[in-house]
C-alpha positions as CSV (number, residue, x, y, z in Angstrom):
1,P,16.6,4.0,-3.3
2,A,16.9,2.6,-7.2
3,V,16.7,-0.5,-5.3
4,D,14.2,0.2,-3.2
5,S,11.7,1.2,-6.2
6,A,12.7,-2.0,-7.8
7,W,12.2,-4.0,-5.4
8,D,8.2,-2.2,-4.6
9,G,8.2,-3.3,-8.7
10,I,8.7,-6.9,-8.6
11,Q,6.4,-6.8,-5.0
12,T,3.8,-5.3,-6.9
13,F,3.0,-8.9,-9.0
14,I,3.2,-10.8,-6.2
15,R,2.0,-8.6,-2.5
16,I,-1.5,-7.9,-5.0
17,P,-2.6,-11.9,-5.7
18,A,-1.0,-13.3,-2.1
19,G,-3.9,-10.2,-0.4
20,A,-6.9,-11.8,-2.2
21,L,-5.6,-15.4,-1.5
22,L,-5.3,-14.1,1.9
23,A,-8.7,-12.5,2.1
24,A,-11.1,-15.3,-0.1
25,L,-8.8,-18.4,1.8
26,A,-9.7,-16.3,4.8
27,L,-13.3,-17.4,5.2
28,G,-12.0,-21.2,4.8
29,D,-14.7,-23.7,2.6
30,H,-17.7,-21.3,2.5
31,D,-19.7,-20.4,-1.4
32,P,-17.3,-19.4,-3.8
33,A,-19.1,-16.3,-4.6
34,W,-18.3,-15.6,-0.8
35,M,-14.4,-16.1,-1.4
36,A,-14.9,-14.8,-4.8
37,A,-15.9,-10.9,-3.3
38,A,-13.7,-11.3,0.0
39,G,-10.7,-12.2,-2.9
40,L,-11.7,-8.9,-4.7
41,L,-12.1,-6.7,-1.6
42,G,-9.1,-8.1,0.2
43,G,-6.8,-8.0,-3.2
44,T,-8.7,-3.8,-3.5
45,L,-7.2,-3.6,-0.4
46,T,-4.5,-4.9,-1.1
47,A,-3.8,-2.8,-4.3
48,G,-4.3,-0.1,-2.5
49,T,-1.9,0.3,0.4
50,H,0.9,-0.7,-1.7
51,A,0.2,2.0,-4.3
52,A,0.3,4.0,-1.4
53,K,3.3,2.6,0.0
54,S,5.6,2.6,-3.2
55,G,4.1,5.4,-4.4
56,S,5.2,7.4,-1.0
57,R,8.7,5.6,-1.1
58,A,9.1,6.5,-4.3
59,L,9.0,10.5,-3.8
60,I,10.6,9.8,-0.8
61,N,13.3,8.1,-2.3
62,T,14.2,11.8,-3.8
63,S,15.6,13.2,-0.8
64,P,19.5,13.0,-0.9
65,E,19.3,13.2,3.0
66,P,18.9,9.0,4.4
67,F,16.8,9.5,7.7
68,S,13.2,9.8,6.0
69,N,14.2,6.9,4.0
70,I,15.0,5.4,8.0
71,A,11.7,6.9,9.3
72,A,9.7,5.6,6.7
73,S,10.7,1.9,7.4
74,L,10.4,2.4,10.7
75,G,7.1,3.9,10.8
76,E,6.4,0.8,8.3
77,D,7.7,-2.1,10.3
78,A,5.7,-0.6,13.1
79,L,2.1,0.9,11.5
80,V,2.4,-3.5,10.1
81,V,3.2,-4.7,14.1
82,S,0.8,-2.7,15.7
83,G,-2.0,-3.9,13.5
84,L,-1.5,-7.1,13.9
85,W,-1.3,-6.9,17.0
86,A,-4.7,-4.9,16.9
87,A,-5.8,-7.4,14.5
88,V,-5.6,-10.2,16.7
89,S,-6.1,-8.3,20.4
90,H,-8.9,-6.3,19.4
91,P,-10.4,-7.0,16.1
92,L,-13.3,-4.6,16.8
93,I,-11.2,-1.1,17.0
94,F,-9.3,-2.7,14.2
95,I,-12.4,-2.9,11.9
96,V,-12.8,0.5,13.1
97,I,-8.9,1.7,12.2
98,L,-8.8,-0.4,9.1
99,G,-12.1,2.3,7.7
100,L,-10.2,4.7,8.6
101,F,-7.6,4.2,7.0
102,V,-9.4,3.5,3.6
103,L,-10.6,6.4,3.9
104,F,-7.3,7.6,4.4
105,L,-6.6,6.0,1.2
106,A,-9.0,7.6,-0.7
107,W,-8.0,11.3,-0.1
108,F,-3.8,10.1,0.2
109,L,-3.9,8.2,-3.2
110,P,-4.5,10.7,-5.4
111,R,-2.1,13.0,-4.4
112,V,0.9,10.1,-4.2
113,F,-0.2,9.7,-8.3
114,R,0.7,13.6,-8.9
115,G,3.7,13.8,-6.8
116,V,4.5,10.6,-8.9
117,R,3.1,11.1,-12.1
118,A,4.8,14.5,-11.2
119,L,8.7,13.0,-10.5
120,W,7.7,11.2,-14.0
121,R,8.0,13.9,-16.3
122,G,10.5,15.9,-14.3
123,L,13.2,12.4,-14.5
124,S,11.9,12.0,-18.1
125,G,12.4,15.8,-18.9
126,R,8.8,16.9,-20.0
127,H,7.0,19.6,-18.7
128,A,2.6,19.9,-18.1
129,G,3.1,23.0,-21.0
130,Q,4.4,20.1,-22.9
C-alpha cells in the first residue's frame, strides 16, 4: 500500500502534464488559443480523474484485506480498456459517457477529499476538535 500511494504521488507530476499536452496536441496544427484551451481542459480532466483514483486508492489501501486492492486494480484496468474501445469505436457514446463521468467526479471528489483528510488526521494523531 505504501508503494502504491508513493507511486500515485509520483504519477501526479507525470499524468496531469501528459493529459494537458495530449489534449492540446490532439488538435494538430490549429490556432494556439484553441490548443491552449484544449490543454487546459485536458489537464483539468486529467487532474480530476487522477485525484479520484489516487484518493480512492489511498482510502482503499487502509483496508487490511487484499481483495479490495485487487478489485480496484482490475476495475481500473477494465474501465481503461472499455473507455479506449468506446472512444475509438463509438465516439458519440463515449462523449456522453464522459459527460456523465464528469458529473460523477463533481459528486465524488468532495467525498474523496473528506475521506483523505480524515485519514490524514487519523495518521497524524489530530482529531476534528483540535
